[in-house]
VEXKOLGU-812583 format. One line per 2 residues: for each residue x, y, z of C-alpha. Coordinates in steps of 0.05 Angstrom, whole numbers. Layout:
residues N
X:Y:Z; ...
END
This chain:
residues 67
476:679:-1675; 512:613:-1666
582:639:-1681; 626:625:-1621
575:578:-1590; 618:520:-1569
567:465:-1583; 564:486:-1657
638:497:-1671; 649:426:-1697
595:435:-1750; 619:452:-1820
599:523:-1841; 548:496:-1891
513:457:-1835; 515:519:-1791
482:559:-1846; 427:507:-1854
415:508:-1779; 412:584:-1777
360:583:-1833; 314:540:-1789
320:581:-1726; 262:623:-1702
268:678:-1650; 223:678:-1589
221:733:-1537; 199:716:-1466
176:764:-1411; 219:770:-1349
200:713:-1302; 163:673:-1355
165:597:-1349; 195:571:-1414
198:496:-1400; 160:459:-1345
196:404:-1307; 171:336:-1330
134:362:-1392; 150:333:-1460
189:381:-1504; 227:376:-1569
253:447:-1573; 325:469:-1567
335:539:-1539; 394:586:-1550
397:647:-1504; 414:706:-1549
411:758:-1494; 389:761:-1423
390:703:-1374; 350:643:-1354
343:610:-1286; 338:534:-1281
293:515:-1223; 273:449:-1193
199:453:-1177; 185:381:-1155
208:358:-1088; 242:415:-1052
238:476:-1099; 306:508:-1111
347:545:-1162; 396:499:-1197
432:547:-1245; 429:614:-1279
448:614:-1353
END
């Protein structure tokens, strides 16, 4: 799952294996809000398939990116 993901390429393979062992898969419905702007969060998300939109909701709402 993390093979070829640039942020993890510097990790030794043993560290990558330990990381993979701790990953859990979550599936989100189309249009679901995953993280709310300003909310505390300690989760790191990797998009395995599909896409995610990054939106600014405070101030003038707008789409910032699509990942």
